[in-house]
C-alpha positions in Angstrom: 0.3 0.0 -0.1 2.9 2.3 0.8 4.6 1.9 -2.2 1.6 1.8 -4.3 1.0 5.6 -2.6 4.5 6.6 -3.5 4.1 5.3 -7.1 0.6 7.0 -7.7 0.4 9.9 -6.2 4.0 10.7 -4.5 2.4 11.4 -1.1 5.2 9.4 0.7 7.9 12.4 0.3 5.0 14.6 1.7 4.6 13.0 4.9 6.6 15.3 7.1 5.1 18.6 6.0 1.4 17.5 6.4 2.7 16.0 10.1 3.7 19.5 10.5 0.6 21.4 8.9 -1.3 19.3 11.0 0.5 20.1 14.4 0.7 23.7 14.2 -3.0 24.6 14.2 -2.7 22.0 17.4 0.2 24.3 18.6 -1.7 28.1 18.0 -5.0 26.4 19.6 -3.1 25.3 22.9 -1.0 28.0 23.1 -4.4 30.5 22.9 -6.5 28.5 24.9 -4.6 28.3 27.9 -3.0 31.4 26.9 0.8 30.3 27.5 3.5 33.1 28.0 5.0 33.8 24.8 8.3 34.0 27.1 7.2 30.2 27.8 6.1 28.9 23.9 5.3 31.7 21.9 2.3 30.4 19.2 3.0 29.9 15.9 2.0 33.5 14.8 4.0 35.2 17.4 6.9 33.2 15.4 6.0 34.1 12.6 6.0 37.5 13.2 9.4 37.5 14.5 10.2 36.6 11.5 8.8 40.1 10.2 9.9 42.2 12.8 13.7 41.4 11.9 15.1 42.8 8.9 15.5 40.6 5.8 19.2 41.7 5.6 19.8 41.3 9.4 18.6 37.9 8.8 20.6 37.4 6.0 23.8 38.5 7.4 23.5 36.5 10.8 22.8 33.4 8.4 25.9 34.2 6.5 28.0 34.4 9.8 26.6 30.9 11.0 27.0 29.2 7.4 30.4 30.3 6.6 31.8 29.2 10.0 30.1 25.7 9.5 31.4 25.4 5.8 35.4 26.4 6.8 35.2 24.1 9.9 33.7 21.5 7.8 35.9 21.3 5.1 38.7 21.3 7.3 37.6 18.5 9.4 37.3 16.6 5.8 41.2 18.2 5.2 42.5 16.7 8.5 40.6 13.6 8.4 40.8 11.4 5.4 44.6 11.7 5.4 44.4 11.1 9.2 42.0 7.3 8.2 44.3 6.3 5.6 47.8 6.7 8.0 45.8 5.0 10.5 44.1 2.0 8.2 47.9 1.8 6.4 49.7 1.3 9.9 48.1 -1.0 13.1 50.7 0.8 15.2 49.4 4.5 14.7 45.9 3.1 14.9 46.5 1.5 18.3 48.1 4.8 18.9 46.0 7.9 17.8 42.7 6.5 17.8 42.5 6.2 21.7 43.5 10.0 21.3 40.9 10.6 19.1 38.5 9.2 21.2 39.6 11.0 24.3 39.2 14.4 21.9 36.0 13.7 21.3 34.8 12.5 24.6 36.3 16.4 25.9 33.0 18.7 26.0 33.6 21.4 23.1 31.5 24.1 25.1 34.4 23.5 28.1 37.6 24.1 26.1 35.9 26.8 24.2 36.8 29.7 26.4 40.1 28.4 26.5 40.4 28.5 23.0 38.9 32.1 22.9 41.7 32.9 25.5 44.6 31.2 23.2 43.2 32.0 20.2 41.4 35.1 20.5 38.2 36.1 20.0 38.1 36.3 16.1 37.1 33.9 13.8 39.9 31.6 14.6 38.4 29.4 17.4 35.0 29.2 16.2 36.7 26.9 13.3 38.7 25.2 15.6 35.2 24.4 17.8 33.7 23.3 14.8 36.2 21.3 13.1 36.9 19.7 16.9 33.0 18.5 16.7 32.7 17.6 13.3 35.8 15.4 12.4 35.4 12.7 14.6 32.5 10.3 12.6 34.5 11.1 9.3 37.8 9.8 10.9 35.3 6.7 12.2 33.8 6.5 8.9 36.4 6.6 6.4 39.0 4.4 8.8 35.7 1.8 9.2 35.1 1.7 5.4 38.5 1.5 4.3 39.3 -1.1 6.5 36.1 -3.0 5.6 37.6 -3.5 1.9 37.8 -7.7 1.1 41.1 -8.9 2.1 41.3 -10.7 -1.1 41.2 -7.8 -3.0 43.8 -6.6 -0.9 45.9 -9.9 -1.1 45.5 -9.5 -4.7 46.9 -5.7 -4.8 50.1 -7.0 -2.9 50.4 -9.6 -5.6 50.3 -7.5 -8.7 53.1 -5.6 -6.3 50.8 -2.8 -6.6 51.5 0.5 -5.1 50.1 1.7 -1.8 48.8 4.7 -3.6 47.1 2.8 -6.2 45.9 0.1 -3.0 44.5 3.0 -1.3 43.0 4.9 -4.1 41.7 2.4 -6.5 40.7 0.0 -4.0 39.8 1.0 -0.4 38.7 4.4 -1.3 36.3 3.1 -3.5 34.5 0.2 -0.6 34.7 3.9 1.6 32.7 5.5 -0.3 29.4 4.6 1.4 30.7 4.8 5.2 32.7 8.1 4.4 29.3 9.9 3.3 27.2 8.5 5.9 29.8 10.0 8.1 29.6 13.5 6.0 26.1 13.5 6.5 26.0 13.1 10.3 29.2 15.7 10.1 27.6 18.5 8.1 24.9 18.7 10.6 27.2 18.9 13.7 29.2 21.6 11.4 25.9 24.4 12.2 26.2 22.6 16.0 29.4 23.8 16.1 29.3 26.9 14.6 26.4 27.8 16.9 28.1 26.6 19.9 31.5 29.0 19.1 28.6 31.9 18.7 27.3 31.4 22.3 31.3 32.0 23.5 32.1 34.5 21.6 30.4 36.3 18.4 28.9 39.8 17.5 26.7 38.6 14.4 25.4 34.7 13.4 22.4 32.5 14.4 23.5 31.1 17.7 24.1 34.8 18.7 20.8 36.0 17.9 19.5 33.1 19.5 21.6 34.2 22.9 20.4 38.3 22.5 17.1 37.0 22.0 16.7 34.8 25.2 18.9 37.4 27.0 15.8 40.3 26.3 13.0 37.5 26.7 12.7 37.7 23.0 11.2 34.1 22.8 9.1 34.0 19.7 12.9 35.7 17.5 14.6 33.0 19.3 12.0 30.3 17.6 12.7 31.6 14.8 16.5 31.7 14.2 16.3 28.2 15.7 13.8 27.5 12.8 16.6 28.8 10.1 19.1 27.1 11.9 16.8 23.6 11.1 16.4 24.7 7.8 20.3 25.1 7.2 20.8 22.2 8.8 18.7 20.2 6.5 19.7 21.8 3.3 23.1 20.6 3.9 21.5 17.3 4.6 20.1 17.2 1.9 23.1 18.7 -0.6 25.7 15.8 0.6 23.0 13.1 -0.6 22.6 15.2 -3.5 26.3 15.5 -4.0 26.4 11.5 -3.1 23.3 11.0 -5.7 25.0 12.7 -8.3 28.6 11.3 -8.3 28.7 8.1 -6.9 24.9 6.8 -7.3 26.5 3.4 -7.0 27.0 4.0 -3.4 23.2 4.4 -2.3 20.7 1.5 -1.2 18.4 1.0 -4.3 15.6 3.0 -2.3 17.4 5.8 -2.2 18.6 6.2 -5.7 
């Protein structure tokens, strides 16, 4: 039945939107009937009004500030994590040495070390990029390492019997098998990049959606804070879909059949 609806009417892709459209009137009615103060839970109409109360260029400025830090931090995490994964795959000694250290770094609350990074690196963009990178690189390292180690051993033995260089073994054998794992890590990391950028803006920033949320809540402008959260959610969703579209366009063979 679900397959029939998806094929015939295209209903399934619209189910999340239909669910949200059903929830919004209920939310509005509850806030109106029970007279919930907007500093506790604003009604959807008040959140919508908050969008119009802030100038469009101000939204663009804050959104771009957050998006820029998230994308640069995400790119840095890719540049760091993939070579690191290759190094750990090539050397069992380094894998056993570095992996526990990476777990320790990931286990350390970034919010706790963020003030230290501000003191060390200053209040500019550098600490925000480092915070974003610290949050995003671990899923990429784990995904890429797991994917490359999952390469069938008979292919590795074949490459060794043919005396293929290590670069070809990585580039032509291990990386293709790791592509599905790598994109799974990228999808997780790109959403974490937004979280990292927002955490960094909570600590030290003069613009950005995270800064706007903090500013709004400090002045009890809760509808405006909710509006900024909605923008953050949409931004995170679009980045997730962008990674999926890249995989679908360039590496369609790595997707499950139902996602192609």
